[in-house]
N, C-alpha and C positions, 0 to 999 in steps of 0.2 A: 504494500499500499504506500503510495507516495505521501510525503508529509504535506500537511495543510499549511496555509498562510493564515495566521491568527493576529488579531489586533487586541492590544491591551490598553485601556484608558487609565492613566495614573495622574496624580497631582501631588503637590506638596502635602506631606503628612498622610499619604496613603499608608495603610498598615504594612509594616515591613515584611512580615512573613507572607502576607496575602498578595504582595506583588512579587517578591523574589522567588518564593517556592514554586508557584505555578509557572512563572516565567522560565525557570530552569527546568522544571519537571517536564513541561511540554516540549522543550527543546531536546531533552534527553531521549524522548521517544520519536524524534525525527521531525517535529513540526517547527516551522519558522515563526517566531513571535516578534512582532514590532510593538514596542511600548511608545505611546504618544501622550502628550500633554499640551493643552491649549497654551499658546504664548511661549512655548519652549521649542527648541530645535534639536534635531538629532545631535547627540553628544553632550547636551545640557543634562543636568541632574535635577531630580526632585529630592527633597528631604523626606525621609520616612519616619513613622512613629511606631514604637513597639507598644502594643496594648497587652496587658497581662491581667490575670484574675487572681487576686490575693486576699479574698474574703471581704472586700469592700462592697458597697451597694452597687458600684459600677466598676469598670475596668480602670486600671492605672495606666497612665501614658508616660513614656520616656522617649527620648530622641533615639532614632534608629540610624541605619546606614544611609548613604546617598545612593540613589538608584538612577542609573543612566537611561535617559530617553533615547531610543534607538531609531526613531523616525520623526519627521516633522508633521504634526497633525494637519496643518493647512495644505500639505503636499500629498497626503494619502487619499486614496479613493476607496471608501468602504466596499465598493463592488469588487475590488481586487482581493478581498479577504473571505475566508471560508468560515470563520467563527470570531466571536468577541469574548473577551474576559474583562469583568468589571470588578476589581477588588474593592475592599472596604477601607476603614480607617476614617479620618476626618475629611479627606479629599472629596468624597462624593457630595458633601454638604454644599460646597461651592462649585464643583464641577458641573452640577445640574443647572447652573445659571448660564452656561455657554450654549448658544444655539448650535454650534458645530458638534458639541458632544451629544446633544439631544437628537440632532438630525442623523448622526452616525448610528446611534442606538436604534432609532426608528427604522433605518435601512435593514439592519439585521433581523428585526421582527417582521417587516414587510416582506422580506425574502425568505423568511422562516429558516434562517441560518442558525446554527448552534450558538448559544449565549450562556456563559457561566458567570453568575454574580454571587458575591459573598458578602456577608456581614452588613455594612452600610451601603454597599454597592447598589442594592435595589432602590435607594433613594433617587438615583439617576434614572432608573427604569420607570419609577412612579412619575417623576417629573416629565418624562418623555411620553407618558400616557399610553404605555404598551402592555400594562399588566391586567387589563380587564379579562376576566374569565380564567386566568391562570391559577393553578395550585402551586404554592411556593412557600419558601421560608426566608428568613433574613435574621439579622441580629434582633433578639427579642424586643429591644427598645424601638425598633423600626416598624414593628408589627402594625400599629394603628395606621401608620402612614401608607404601607403597602395595601392594607385592607381597604383604606379609603380610596385607593387607586383601582379597586375592583377585583382583587385576587382573593383566593381562599387560603387561609393560613394552615400550614402543617409544621409540626414541631420536630422536623428531622430533614436531612439532606433529601432533596426532592427533584425529580425530573418530570416535567410536564411539557410534552412536545419538544420544542427546541430549547427550552429553558432549564438550566440546572442551577439550583440554589442551595447554599449552606448558610449556617449561622455565624461562623467565625473560623479562625484558622485551625482550631482542633478538628474541624470537619475535613481538612485537606485530603486525607487518603480516600474517603468515600466520594467527596465532591469532585476531585480530580478524576477518579475512576469513572464516575457517571458521565463526566464531560467527555472523557476519551470514548466512551461507548457511543454517545450522541454524534461525536466526530467520525465514528466508524473506524477508530484506531484499533488494529488487531495486534495485540502483544502476545507472543508465544514464548513459552519457556522451554528450553532444551535441557538435556542432562548436563550437570555440572562436570567439567573436565578438570581434573587435578593437575596442577603444574608440576613439572619434573624438577 
């Protein structure tokens, strides 16, 4: 199976794991991933945030790594991509104010292409008006927002048609696996061969 061309929308204070882990994991199985951010060009970086759960009423936020944007959003054509990844963190809160971001998201839904959204990423989908009739999940604090956008809430990693959603980075194994299934990625394991 040839690798797919995938687009990932990021911004300053995207959740560190939710950008880096799928970006690398999808490449590891042969897909090409272009990370874009409004107002940034290929080679620029966004700052990430690390969100952790330590018994407080909400997550703790610390500064994460710098994450390099690999393509320029104003130069990419969503029609050239087979799927979309929308990670969470604080970035979706303001990324949803960019028309280019919303138009890009609408393209993937209009064409019924695979979309993977995690944590606060569905805030962008809600703002794009594409969630009506879907069954999905998100970070629990975003539940009211996505339900108001017309979806049905499920408390687990969920695939509904072209959309794969998870609640936060602890869902990565199941969320990425379900997205790979929707992409049609066939991973086969052979016998291990011991090195001499």
